[in-house]
MARBA-3410 file (N, C-alpha, C, O; in Angstrom, 1 decimal):
241
7.9,-18.4,16.8,7.7,-16.9,16.6,6.8,-16.3,17.6,7.0,-15.2,18.1 ~ 5.7,-17.0,17.9,4.7,-16.5,18.9,5.4,-16.4,20.3,5.1,-15.4,21.0 ~ 6.2,-17.3,20.6,6.9,-17.2,21.9,7.9,-16.0,22.0,8.0,-15.4,23.0 ~ 8.5,-15.7,20.8,9.4,-14.6,20.8,8.6,-13.3,20.9,9.0,-12.3,21.6 ~ 7.4,-13.2,20.3,6.5,-12.1,20.4,6.1,-11.9,21.8,6.0,-10.8,22.3
5.7,-13.0,22.5,5.3,-12.9,23.9,6.4,-12.4,24.8,6.2,-11.6,25.7 ~ 7.7,-12.9,24.6,8.8,-12.4,25.4,9.0,-10.9,25.1,9.3,-10.1,26.1 ~ 8.9,-10.5,23.9,9.0,-9.0,23.6,8.0,-8.2,24.3,8.3,-7.1,24.8 ~ 6.7,-8.7,24.3,5.7,-8.0,25.0,6.0,-7.9,26.5,5.7,-6.8,27.1 ~ 6.5,-8.9,27.1,6.8,-8.9,28.5,7.9,-7.9,28.8,8.0,-7.3,29.9
8.8,-7.7,27.8,9.9,-6.8,28.1,9.7,-5.3,27.9,10.4,-4.5,28.6 ~ 8.7,-4.9,27.1,8.6,-3.5,26.7,8.2,-2.6,27.9,8.4,-1.4,27.9 ~ 7.6,-3.2,28.9,7.2,-2.4,30.1,8.2,-2.7,31.3,7.9,-2.2,32.4 ~ 9.3,-3.4,31.1,10.2,-3.6,32.1,11.0,-2.4,32.4,11.1,-1.5,31.5 ~ 11.6,-2.2,33.6,12.4,-1.0,33.9,13.4,-0.5,32.9,13.5,0.7,32.6
14.2,-1.4,32.3,15.2,-0.9,31.3,14.6,-0.3,30.1,15.3,0.5,29.4 ~ 13.4,-0.6,29.8,12.8,-0.1,28.6,12.0,1.2,28.8,11.7,2.0,27.9 ~ 11.7,1.5,30.1,10.8,2.6,30.4,11.4,4.0,30.0,10.7,4.9,29.5 ~ 12.7,4.2,30.2,13.3,5.5,29.8,13.1,5.8,28.4,12.8,6.9,28.0 ~ 13.5,4.8,27.5,13.3,4.9,26.1,11.9,5.1,25.7,11.5,5.9,24.9
11.0,4.4,26.4,9.5,4.5,26.1,9.0,5.9,26.3,8.4,6.5,25.4 ~ 9.3,6.5,27.5,8.8,7.8,27.7,9.4,8.9,26.8,8.8,9.9,26.4 ~ 10.7,8.7,26.5,11.3,9.7,25.6,10.7,9.6,24.2,10.4,10.7,23.7 ~ 10.6,8.4,23.7,10.1,8.3,22.3,8.6,8.7,22.2,8.2,9.4,21.3 ~ 7.8,8.3,23.2,6.4,8.7,23.2,6.2,10.2,23.4,5.4,10.8,22.7
7.0,10.8,24.3,6.8,12.2,24.5,7.2,13.0,23.3,6.5,13.9,22.9 ~ 8.3,12.6,22.6,8.7,13.3,21.4,7.7,13.1,20.3,7.4,14.0,19.5 ~ 7.1,11.9,20.2,6.1,11.6,19.1,4.9,12.4,19.3,4.4,13.0,18.4 ~ 4.4,12.5,20.6,3.2,13.3,20.8,3.4,14.7,20.5,2.5,15.4,20.0 ~ 4.6,15.2,20.9,4.9,16.7,20.6,4.9,16.9,19.1,4.4,18.0,18.7
5.5,16.0,18.3,5.5,16.2,16.9,4.1,16.2,16.3,3.8,17.1,15.5 ~ 3.3,15.2,16.7,2.0,15.1,16.1,1.1,16.3,16.5,0.3,16.8,15.7 ~ 1.3,16.8,17.7,0.5,17.9,18.2,0.9,19.2,17.4,0.1,20.0,17.0 ~ 2.2,19.3,17.1,2.7,20.4,16.3,2.1,20.4,14.9,1.7,21.4,14.4 ~ 2.1,19.2,14.3,1.5,19.1,13.0,0.0,19.4,13.0,-0.5,20.1,12.1
-0.7,19.0,14.0,-2.1,19.3,14.2,-2.3,20.8,14.2,-3.2,21.3,13.5 ~ -1.6,21.5,15.0,-1.7,22.9,15.2,-1.4,23.7,13.9,-2.1,24.6,13.5 ~ -0.4,23.2,13.2,0.0,23.9,11.9,-1.1,23.7,10.9,-1.5,24.6,10.2 ~ -1.6,22.5,10.7,-2.7,22.2,9.7,-4.0,22.9,10.1,-4.6,23.5,9.2 ~ -4.4,22.8,11.3,-5.6,23.5,11.7,-5.5,25.0,11.6,-6.4,25.7,11.1
-4.3,25.6,11.9,-4.1,27.0,11.8,-4.2,27.4,10.3,-4.7,28.5,10.0 ~ -3.6,26.6,9.4,-3.7,26.9,8.0,-5.1,26.9,7.5,-5.5,27.7,6.7 ~ -5.9,25.9,7.9,-7.3,25.8,7.4,-8.1,26.9,7.9,-8.9,27.5,7.2 ~ -7.9,27.3,9.2,-8.7,28.4,9.8,-8.5,29.7,9.0,-9.4,30.5,8.8 ~ -7.2,30.0,8.7,-6.9,31.2,8.1,-7.0,31.3,6.6,-7.0,32.3,6.0
-7.1,30.1,6.0,-7.2,30.0,4.5,-8.6,29.9,4.0,-8.9,30.3,2.8 ~ -9.5,29.3,4.8,-10.9,29.1,4.3,-11.7,30.4,4.5,-11.7,31.0,5.6 ~ -12.2,30.9,3.4,-13.1,32.1,3.4,-14.2,31.8,2.4,-14.2,32.3,1.3 ~ -15.2,31.0,2.8,-16.3,30.7,2.0,-17.5,31.5,2.3,-17.7,32.1,3.4 ~ -18.4,31.7,1.3,-19.6,32.6,1.5,-20.6,32.0,2.5,-21.4,32.7,3.0
-20.6,30.7,2.6,-21.6,30.1,3.5,-20.9,29.5,4.7,-20.0,28.7,4.6 ~ -21.4,29.9,5.9,-20.8,29.4,7.1,-21.0,27.9,7.3,-20.0,27.3,7.8 ~ -22.1,27.4,6.9,-22.3,25.9,7.1,-21.4,25.1,6.2,-20.9,24.1,6.7 ~ -21.0,25.6,5.0,-20.1,24.9,4.2,-18.7,25.0,4.8,-18.0,24.0,4.7 ~ -18.3,26.1,5.3,-17.0,26.3,5.9,-16.9,25.4,7.1,-15.8,24.7,7.3
-18.0,25.3,7.9,-17.9,24.4,9.1,-17.8,22.9,8.7,-17.1,22.2,9.3 ~ -18.6,22.6,7.6,-18.5,21.2,7.1,-17.2,20.8,6.6,-16.7,19.7,6.9 ~ -16.5,21.7,5.9,-15.2,21.4,5.4,-14.2,21.3,6.6,-13.3,20.4,6.6 ~ -14.3,22.2,7.6,-13.4,22.1,8.7,-13.6,20.8,9.5,-12.6,20.2,9.9 ~ -14.9,20.3,9.6,-15.1,19.0,10.3,-14.5,17.9,9.5,-13.8,17.0,10.1
-14.8,17.9,8.2,-14.2,16.8,7.4,-12.7,16.8,7.4,-12.1,15.7,7.5 ~ -12.1,18.0,7.3,-10.6,18.0,7.3,-10.1,17.6,8.6,-9.0,17.0,8.7 ~ -10.8,17.9,9.7,-10.3,17.5,11.0,-10.4,16.0,11.2,-9.4,15.4,11.7 ~ -11.4,15.4,10.7,-11.5,13.9,10.8,-10.4,13.3,9.9,-9.8,12.3,10.3 ~ -10.2,13.8,8.7,-9.2,13.3,7.8,-7.8,13.5,8.4,-7.0,12.6,8.3
-7.6,14.6,9.1,-6.3,14.8,9.8,-6.1,13.8,10.9,-5.0,13.3,11.1 ~ -7.2,13.5,11.6,-7.0,12.5,12.7,-6.6,11.1,12.1,-5.7,10.5,12.7 ~ -7.2,10.7,11.0,-6.9,9.5,10.4,-5.4,9.5,9.9,-4.6,8.6,10.0 ~ -5.1,10.6,9.3,-3.7,10.8,8.8,-2.7,10.7,9.9,-1.6,10.1,9.7 ~ -2.9,11.4,11.0,-2.0,11.4,12.1,-1.9,10.0,12.7,-0.8,9.6,13.1
-3.0,9.2,12.7,-2.9,7.8,13.2,-2.0,7.0,12.3,-1.2,6.2,12.8 ~ -2.0,7.3,11.0,-1.0,6.5,10.1,0.4,7.0,10.3,1.4,6.3,10.1 ~ 0.6,8.2,10.8,1.9,8.8,11.0,2.5,8.4,12.4,3.7,8.7,12.6 ~ 1.8,7.8,13.2,2.3,7.5,14.6,3.5,6.5,14.5,4.5,6.7,15.1 ~ 3.3,5.5,13.6,4.4,4.5,13.5,5.7,5.1,13.0,6.7,4.9,13.7
5.7,5.8,11.9,7.0,6.4,11.4,7.5,7.4,12.4,8.7,7.6,12.5 ~ 6.6,8.2,13.0,7.1,9.3,13.9,7.7,8.6,15.1,8.8,9.1,15.6 ~ 7.1,7.6,15.7,7.7,6.9,16.8,9.0,6.3,16.4,10.0,6.3,17.2 ~ 9.0,5.7,15.3,10.3,5.0,14.8,11.4,6.0,14.7,12.6,5.7,15.0 ~ 11.1,7.2,14.2,12.1,8.3,14.0,12.8,8.6,15.3,14.0,8.7,15.4
12.0,8.8,16.4,12.6,9.2,17.7,13.2,8.0,18.4,14.2,8.1,19.0 ~ 12.4,6.9,18.4,12.9,5.7,19.1,14.2,5.1,18.4,15.0,4.5,19.1 ~ 14.4,5.4,17.1,15.6,4.9,16.4,16.9,5.3,17.1,17.9,4.6,16.9 ~ 16.8,6.5,17.8,18.0,7.0,18.4,18.4,6.0,19.5,19.6,5.9,19.9 ~ 17.5,5.3,20.1,17.7,4.5,21.3,17.7,3.0,21.1,17.8,2.2,22.0
17.4,2.6,19.8,17.1,1.2,19.6,18.3,0.3,19.9,18.2,-0.9,20.3 ~ 19.5,0.8,19.7,20.7,0.0,20.0,20.8,-0.4,21.5,21.2,-1.4,21.9 ~ 20.3,0.6,22.3,20.3,0.4,23.7,19.3,-0.8,24.1,19.6,-1.6,24.9 ~ 18.2,-0.8,23.4,17.2,-1.8,23.7,17.7,-3.2,23.2,17.5,-4.1,24.0 ~ 18.3,-3.2,22.0,18.9,-4.5,21.6,19.9,-5.0,22.5,20.0,-6.2,22.8
20.7,-4.1,23.1,21.8,-4.6,24.0,21.2,-5.1,25.3,21.7,-6.1,25.8 ~ 20.1,-4.5,25.8,19.4,-5.0,27.0,18.9,-6.4,26.7,19.1,-7.3,27.6 ~ 18.2,-6.7,25.6,17.7,-8.0,25.3,18.8,-9.0,25.1,18.7,-10.1,25.7 ~ 19.9,-8.6,24.5,21.0,-9.6,24.3,21.6,-9.9,25.6,21.9,-11.1,25.9 ~ 21.7,-9.0,26.5,22.4,-9.2,27.8,21.5,-10.1,28.7,22.0,-11.0,29.4
20.2,-9.8,28.7,19.3,-10.6,29.5,19.0,-12.0,29.1,19.0,-12.9,29.9 ~ 18.9,-12.2,27.8,18.5,-13.5,27.3,19.6,-14.3,26.7,19.5,-15.5,26.5 ~ 20.7,-13.7,26.3,21.8,-14.4,25.7,23.2,-14.0,26.3,24.1,-13.5,25.6 ~ 23.2,-14.1,27.6,24.4,-13.7,28.3,25.7,-14.4,28.0,26.8,-13.9,28.1 ~ 25.6,-15.7,27.5,26.8,-16.5,27.2,27.2,-16.3,25.8,28.2,-16.9,25.4
26.6,-15.5,25.0,27.0,-15.2,23.6,27.6,-13.9,23.5,27.4,-13.0,24.3 ~ 28.5,-13.7,22.5,29.2,-12.4,22.3,28.2,-11.3,22.1,27.2,-11.5,21.3 ~ 28.3,-10.2,22.7,27.4,-9.1,22.5,27.6,-8.4,21.1,28.6,-8.5,20.5 ~ 26.5,-7.8,20.7,26.6,-7.1,19.4,27.3,-5.7,19.6,27.6,-5.3,20.7 ~ 27.6,-5.1,18.4,28.2,-3.8,18.5,27.2,-2.8,17.9,26.7,-3.1,16.8
27.0,-1.6,18.5,26.1,-0.7,17.9,26.6,0.0,16.7,27.9,0.0,16.4 ~ 25.7,0.4,15.8,26.1,1.1,14.6,26.7,2.5,15.0,26.4,3.0,16.1 ~ 27.6,3.0,14.1,28.1,4.4,14.4,27.0,5.4,14.4,25.9,5.1,13.9 ~ 27.2,6.5,15.0,26.2,7.5,15.1,25.7,8.0,13.7,24.4,8.1,13.5 ~ 26.6,8.2,12.8,26.2,8.7,11.5,25.4,7.6,10.7,24.4,7.8,10.1
25.9,6.3,10.8,25.2,5.2,10.1,23.9,5.0,10.7,22.9,4.7,10.0 ~ 23.8,5.0,12.1,22.5,4.8,12.7,21.5,5.9,12.3,20.3,5.6,12.1 ~ 22.0,7.2,12.3,21.1,8.3,11.9,20.6,8.2,10.5,19.5,8.4,10.2 ~ 21.6,7.8,9.6,21.2,7.7,8.2,20.2,6.5,8.0,19.2,6.7,7.2 ~ 20.4,5.4,8.7,19.5,4.3,8.6,18.1,4.7,9.1,17.1,4.3,8.5
18.0,5.4,10.2,16.7,5.8,10.8,16.0,6.7,9.9,14.8,6.5,9.7 ~ 16.7,7.7,9.3,16.0,8.7,8.4,15.6,8.0,7.2,14.5,8.3,6.7 ~ 16.4,7.1,6.6,16.0,6.4,5.4,14.7,5.5,5.7,13.8,5.5,4.9 ~ 14.7,4.8,6.8,13.6,3.9,7.1,12.4,4.8,7.3,11.3,4.4,6.8 ~ 12.5,5.9,8.1,11.3,6.7,8.3,10.7,7.3,7.0,9.5,7.3,6.9
11.6,7.7,6.1,11.1,8.3,4.8,10.4,7.2,4.0,9.3,7.5,3.4 ~ 10.9,6.0,4.0,10.2,4.9,3.2,8.9,4.6,3.8,7.9,4.5,3.1 ~ 8.8,4.5,5.2,7.5,4.2,5.8,6.5,5.3,5.6,5.3,5.0,5.4 ~ 6.9,6.5,5.7,6.0,7.6,5.4,5.5,7.6,4.0,4.3,7.7,3.8 ~ 6.3,7.3,3.0,5.9,7.3,1.7,4.9,6.2,1.4,3.9,6.4,0.7
5.2,5.0,2.0,4.3,3.9,1.8,2.9,4.2,2.4,1.9,3.9,1.8 ~ 2.9,4.7,3.6,1.7,5.0,4.3,0.9,6.1,3.6,-0.4,6.1,3.6 ~ 1.6,7.1,3.0,0.9,8.1,2.3,0.2,7.6,1.1,-0.9,8.1,0.7 ~ 0.8,6.6,0.5,0.1,5.9,-0.7,-1.0,5.1,-0.2,-2.1,5.1,-0.9 ~ -0.9,4.4,0.9,-1.9,3.5,1.4,-3.1,4.2,1.9,-4.2,3.7,1.8
-2.9,5.4,2.5,-4.0,6.1,3.2,-5.2,6.4,2.3,-6.3,6.1,2.7 ~ -5.0,7.0,1.1,-6.2,7.3,0.3,-6.8,6.0,-0.2,-8.1,6.0,-0.4 ~ -6.1,4.9,-0.4,-6.7,3.7,-0.8,-7.5,3.1,0.4,-8.6,2.5,0.1 ~ -7.1,3.3,1.6,-7.9,2.8,2.7,-9.2,3.6,2.8,-10.3,3.1,3.1 ~ -9.1,4.9,2.6,-10.2,5.8,2.8,-11.3,5.6,1.7,-12.5,5.7,2.0
-10.8,5.4,0.5,-11.7,5.5,-0.7,-12.0,4.2,-1.4,-13.0,4.0,-2.1 ~ -11.0,3.2,-1.2,-11.2,1.9,-1.9,-11.3,0.7,-1.0,-11.9,-0.3,-1.4 ~ -10.8,0.8,0.2,-11.0,-0.3,1.2,-9.8,-1.2,1.1,-9.4,-1.6,2.2 ~ -9.4,-1.7,0.0,-8.3,-2.7,-0.1,-6.9,-2.1,0.3,-6.0,-2.8,0.4 ~ -6.9,-0.8,0.6,-5.6,-0.2,1.1,-5.2,-0.8,2.4,-4.0,-0.8,2.7
-6.2,-1.4,3.2,-5.8,-2.0,4.4,-4.8,-3.2,4.1,-3.9,-3.4,4.9 ~ -5.1,-4.0,3.1,-4.3,-5.1,2.7,-2.9,-4.5,2.3,-1.9,-5.1,2.7 ~ -2.9,-3.5,1.5,-1.6,-2.9,1.0,-0.8,-2.4,2.3,0.4,-2.5,2.3 ~ -1.6,-1.8,3.2,-0.9,-1.2,4.4,-0.2,-2.3,5.2,1.0,-2.2,5.5 ~ -0.8,-3.5,5.4,-0.2,-4.6,6.2,0.9,-5.2,5.4,1.9,-5.5,5.9
0.7,-5.5,4.1,1.7,-6.2,3.3,2.9,-5.3,3.2,4.1,-5.7,3.4 ~ 2.7,-4.0,2.8,3.9,-3.1,2.6,4.6,-2.9,4.0,5.9,-2.9,4.0 ~ 3.9,-2.6,5.0,4.5,-2.4,6.3,5.1,-3.7,6.8,6.2,-3.6,7.5 ~ 4.5,-4.8,6.6,5.1,-6.1,7.0,6.4,-6.3,6.4,7.4,-6.7,7.0 ~ 6.5,-6.0,5.1,7.8,-6.1,4.4,8.8,-5.1,4.9,10.0,-5.5,5.2
8.4,-3.9,5.0,9.4,-2.8,5.3,9.8,-3.0,6.8,11.0,-2.9,7.1 ~ 8.9,-3.2,7.7,9.2,-3.3,9.1,10.1,-4.5,9.4,11.0,-4.5,10.1 ~ 9.7,-5.6,8.8,10.5,-6.8,8.9,11.9,-6.6,8.4,12.9,-7.0,9.1 ~ 12.0,-6.0,7.3,13.4,-5.8,6.7,14.2,-4.9,7.5,15.4,-5.2,7.8 ~ 13.7,-3.8,7.9,14.5,-2.8,8.6,14.8,-3.2,10.0,16.0,-3.0,10.4
13.9,-3.8,10.7,14.2,-4.2,12.1,15.1,-5.4,12.1,16.0,-5.5,13.0 ~ 15.0,-6.3,11.1,16.0,-7.4,11.1,17.4,-6.9,10.8,18.3,-7.3,11.4 ~ 17.5,-5.9,9.8,18.8,-5.3,9.5,19.4,-4.7,10.7,20.6,-4.8,11.0 ~ 18.6,-4.0,11.5,19.1,-3.4,12.8,19.7,-4.4,13.7,20.8,-4.2,14.2 ~ 19.0,-5.5,13.9,19.4,-6.6,14.8,20.7,-7.3,14.2,21.6,-7.6,14.9
20.6,-7.6,12.9,21.7,-8.4,12.2,23.0,-7.6,12.1,24.1,-8.1,12.2 ~ 22.8,-6.2,11.8,24.0,-5.4,11.6,24.8,-5.2,12.9,26.0,-4.8,12.9 ~ 24.3,-5.6,14.1,25.0,-5.5,15.3,26.1,-6.7,15.3,27.0,-6.7,16.2 ~ 25.9,-7.7,14.5,26.8,-8.8,14.5,27.5,-9.1,13.1,28.5,-9.7,13.1 ~ 27.0,-8.5,12.1,27.5,-8.8,10.7,27.6,-7.6,9.9,27.0,-6.5,10.2
28.4,-7.7,8.8,28.5,-6.5,7.9,27.2,-6.5,7.1,26.4,-7.4,7.1 ~ 27.1,-5.4,6.3,25.9,-5.2,5.5,25.6,-6.3,4.5,24.5,-6.8,4.4 ~ 26.7,-6.9,3.9,26.5,-7.9,2.9,25.9,-9.2,3.5,25.0,-9.8,3.0 ~ 26.5,-9.6,4.7,26.1,-10.8,5.3,24.6,-10.6,5.8,23.8,-11.6,5.7 ~ 24.3,-9.5,6.4,23.0,-9.2,6.9,22.0,-9.3,5.8,20.9,-9.9,6.0
22.3,-8.8,4.6,21.4,-8.9,3.4,21.2,-10.4,3.0,20.1,-10.8,2.7 ~ 22.3,-11.2,3.0,22.2,-12.6,2.6,21.3,-13.3,3.6,20.4,-14.1,3.2 ~ 21.5,-13.1,4.9,20.6,-13.7,5.9,19.2,-13.3,5.7,18.3,-14.2,5.8 ~ 18.9,-12.1,5.4,17.6,-11.6,5.2,16.9,-12.3,4.0,15.7,-12.6,4.0 ~ 17.7,-12.4,2.9,17.1,-13.0,1.7,16.9,-14.5,1.9,15.9,-15.1,1.4
17.8,-15.2,2.6,17.6,-16.6,2.9,16.4,-16.9,3.8,15.9,-18.0,3.7 ~ 16.1,-16.0,4.6,15.0,-16.2,5.6,13.9,-15.1,5.4,13.3,-14.7,6.3 ~ 13.7,-14.8,4.1,12.7,-13.7,3.8,11.3,-14.0,4.3,10.6,-13.1,4.7 ~ 10.9,-15.3,4.2,9.6,-15.7,4.6,9.4,-15.5,6.1,8.4,-14.9,6.5 ~ 10.3,-16.0,6.9,10.2,-15.8,8.4,10.2,-14.3,8.7,9.5,-13.9,9.6
11.1,-13.6,8.1,11.2,-12.1,8.4,10.0,-11.4,8.0,9.6,-10.5,8.7 ~ 9.4,-11.8,6.9,8.1,-11.1,6.5,7.0,-11.4,7.4,6.2,-10.5,7.8 ~ 6.9,-12.6,7.9,5.9,-13.0,8.9,6.1,-12.2,10.2,5.2,-11.7,10.8 ~ 7.4,-12.1,10.6,7.7,-11.2,11.8,7.3,-9.8,11.5,6.8,-9.1,12.4 ~ 7.5,-9.3,10.3,7.1,-7.9,10.0,5.6,-7.7,10.0,5.1,-6.7,10.4
4.8,-8.8,9.6,3.4,-8.7,9.7,2.9,-8.6,11.2,2.0,-7.9,11.5 ~ 3.6,-9.3,12.1,3.3,-9.2,13.5,3.5,-7.8,14.0,2.7,-7.2,14.7 ~ 4.7,-7.2,13.6,5.0,-5.8,14.0,4.0,-4.9,13.4,3.5,-3.9,14.0 ~ 3.6,-5.1,12.1,2.6,-4.2,11.4,1.3,-4.3,12.2,0.6,-3.3,12.3 ~ 0.9,-5.5,12.6,-0.4,-5.6,13.4,-0.3,-4.9,14.7,-1.3,-4.3,15.1
0.9,-4.9,15.3,1.1,-4.2,16.6,1.0,-2.7,16.3,0.3,-2.0,17.2 ~ 1.5,-2.2,15.3,1.5,-0.7,15.0,0.1,-0.3,14.6,-0.2,0.9,14.7 ~ -0.8,-1.2,14.2,-2.2,-0.8,13.8,-3.1,-0.6,15.0,-4.2,-0.2,14.8 ~ -2.7,-1.0,16.2,-3.5,-0.9,17.4,-3.3,0.4,18.1,-2.2,0.7,18.5 ~ -4.4,1.3,18.2,-4.2,2.5,18.8,-3.6,2.4,20.2,-3.8,1.4,20.9
-2.8,3.4,20.6,-2.1,3.4,21.9,-0.9,2.5,21.9,0.2,2.9,22.2 ~ -1.1,1.2,21.6,0.0,0.2,21.5,1.0,0.6,20.5,2.2,0.3,20.6 ~ 0.6,1.3,19.4,1.5,1.7,18.4,2.6,2.6,18.8,3.7,2.7,18.2 ~ 2.4,3.3,20.0,3.5,4.1,20.5,4.6,3.2,21.0,5.8,3.6,21.1 ~ 4.3,1.9,21.4,5.3,1.0,21.9,5.9,0.2,20.8,6.8,-0.6,21.1
5.5,0.4,19.6,5.9,-0.5,18.5,7.4,-0.6,18.3,7.9,-1.7,18.1 ~ 8.1,0.5,18.3,9.6,0.4,18.0,10.3,-0.5,19.1,11.2,-1.2,18.8 ~ 9.8,-0.3,20.4,10.4,-1.1,21.4,10.1,-2.6,21.3,11.0,-3.5,21.4 ~ 8.8,-2.9,21.0,8.4,-4.3,20.8,9.1,-4.9,19.6,9.6,-6.0,19.6 ~ 9.1,-4.1,18.5,9.7,-4.6,17.2,11.2,-4.9,17.4,11.7,-5.9,16.9
11.9,-4.0,18.1,13.4,-4.3,18.3,13.6,-5.5,19.2,14.4,-6.4,18.8 ~ 12.9,-5.6,20.3,13.1,-6.8,21.2,12.7,-8.1,20.4,13.4,-9.1,20.5 ~ 11.6,-8.0,19.7,11.1,-9.2,19.0,12.1,-9.6,17.9,12.3,-10.8,17.8 ~ 12.6,-8.7,17.1,13.5,-9.0,16.0,14.8,-9.5,16.5,15.5,-10.2,15.8 ~ 15.3,-9.0,17.7,16.5,-9.6,18.3,16.4,-11.1,18.5,17.3,-11.8,18.2
15.2,-11.5,19.0,15.0,-12.9,19.2,14.9,-13.7,17.9,15.5,-14.8,17.8 ~ 14.2,-13.1,16.9,14.1,-13.7,15.6,15.5,-13.9,15.0,15.8,-14.9,14.4 ~ 16.3,-12.8,15.1,17.6,-12.8,14.5,18.5,-13.9,15.2,19.3,-14.5,14.5 ~ 18.4,-14.0,16.5,19.2,-15.0,17.2,18.8,-16.4,16.7,19.7,-17.3,16.6 ~ 17.5,-16.7,16.5,17.1,-18.0,16.0,17.7,-18.3,14.6,18.2,-19.3,14.3
17.7,-17.2,13.7,18.2,-17.4,12.4,19.7,-17.6,12.5,20.3,-18.4,11.7 ~ 20.4,-16.9,13.3,21.8,-17.0,13.4,22.2,-18.4,13.9,23.2,-19.0,13.4 ~ 21.5,-18.9,14.9,21.8,-20.3,15.3,21.6,-21.3,14.2,22.4,-22.3,14.1 ~ 20.6,-21.1,13.4,20.3,-22.1,12.3,21.4,-22.0,11.3,21.8,-23.0,10.8 ~ 21.9,-20.8,11.0,23.0,-20.6,10.0,24.3,-21.0,10.5,25.3,-21.1,9.8
24.5,-21.2,11.9,25.8,-21.7,12.4,25.9,-23.2,12.4,26.9,-23.7,12.8 ~ 24.8,-23.8,11.9,24.9,-25.3,11.8,25.8,-25.6,10.6,26.1,-24.7,9.8 ~ 26.2,-26.9,10.5,27.2,-27.3,9.5,26.9,-26.9,8.1,27.7,-26.6,7.3 ~ 25.6,-26.9,7.8,25.2,-26.5,6.4,24.8,-25.1,6.2,24.2,-24.7,5.2 ~ 25.0,-24.3,7.3,24.6,-22.8,7.2,25.7,-22.0,6.7,26.9,-22.4,6.7
25.4,-20.7,6.4,26.4,-19.8,5.8,27.3,-19.2,6.9,28.3,-18.7,6.6 ~ 26.9,-19.4,8.2,27.8,-18.9,9.3,28.5,-20.0,10.0,29.1,-19.8,11.0 ~ 28.5,-21.2,9.3,29.2,-22.3,9.9,30.7,-22.0,10.1,31.3,-21.3,9.2 ~ 31.4,-22.4,11.1,32.8,-22.1,11.3,33.6,-22.6,10.1,33.4,-23.7,9.6 ~ 34.5,-21.8,9.6,35.3,-22.1,8.5,34.7,-21.8,7.1,35.3,-22.0,6.1
33.5,-21.3,7.1,32.8,-21.0,5.9,33.4,-19.7,5.3,33.4,-18.7,6.0 ~ 34.0,-19.8,4.1,34.7,-18.7,3.6,33.8,-17.7,2.9,32.7,-18.0,2.4 ~ 34.2,-16.4,2.9,33.5,-15.4,2.1,32.5,-14.6,2.8,31.9,-13.7,2.2 ~ 32.1,-15.0,4.0,31.1,-14.2,4.8,31.7,-13.8,6.1,32.5,-14.5,6.7 ~ 31.2,-12.7,6.6,31.7,-12.2,7.9,31.1,-13.0,9.0,29.9,-13.4,8.9
31.9,-13.3,10.0,31.5,-14.0,11.1,30.9,-13.0,12.1,31.2,-11.8,12.0 ~ 30.2,-13.5,13.1,29.7,-12.5,14.1,30.7,-11.7,14.7,31.8,-12.2,15.1 ~ 30.5,-10.4,14.8,31.5,-9.5,15.3,31.4,-9.4,16.8,30.3,-9.7,17.4 ~ 32.5,-9.2,17.5,32.5,-9.0,18.9,32.6,-7.5,19.3,33.2,-6.8,18.5 ~ 32.1,-7.2,20.4,32.1,-5.8,20.8,33.6,-5.4,21.1,34.3,-6.2,21.6
33.9,-4.2,20.7,35.3,-3.7,20.9,35.4,-3.2,22.3,36.5,-2.7,22.6
END
């Protein structure tokens, strides 16, 4: 798994990834800046306290809280925009590292958009729950990593697996290898927790999970695996049309 993570790190700054990188980072920065302006504008126009020092103190506190909140929103915001291009990233990784294997097929536009929006909504909800726990109780950091490890591992594995299998088969693979996928999700969650690097998280996560999915697929194509030739009842890897 560590070798897969290292390969993904080496890939995210390679030329094929840069176009997606600048698009997703640019859109993410624009969204976070717009949120900052809206919240700050609301506070400035809504606060009318009798004591200037109290008003200044509240503005400083709210500004610091907003910075922390935006830091937690970087991962879902980046995922929202990068999700539009993640099939392209997966295809690059498959072509470069697995040229002798059948290529995957991208999800339809509607299915990809629905998946991205659902994933983003879930991540935002979990982080909004974890944020006050981090600020006031401390153990929210553990909740943050565990929850994001589970969610990120699940969603990015599904993205990689659905390029080759139907939804049912992808779910069975995920359940059979839930421990490995959860550990991979923790690696991704750790990556998203590092400032600046978290802008690169969707690219890293996609490349990383493509490698993880390929390892799982090869294991399941063994005679005792669910993808073994002739195994009835499960979809075999799809070929690009």
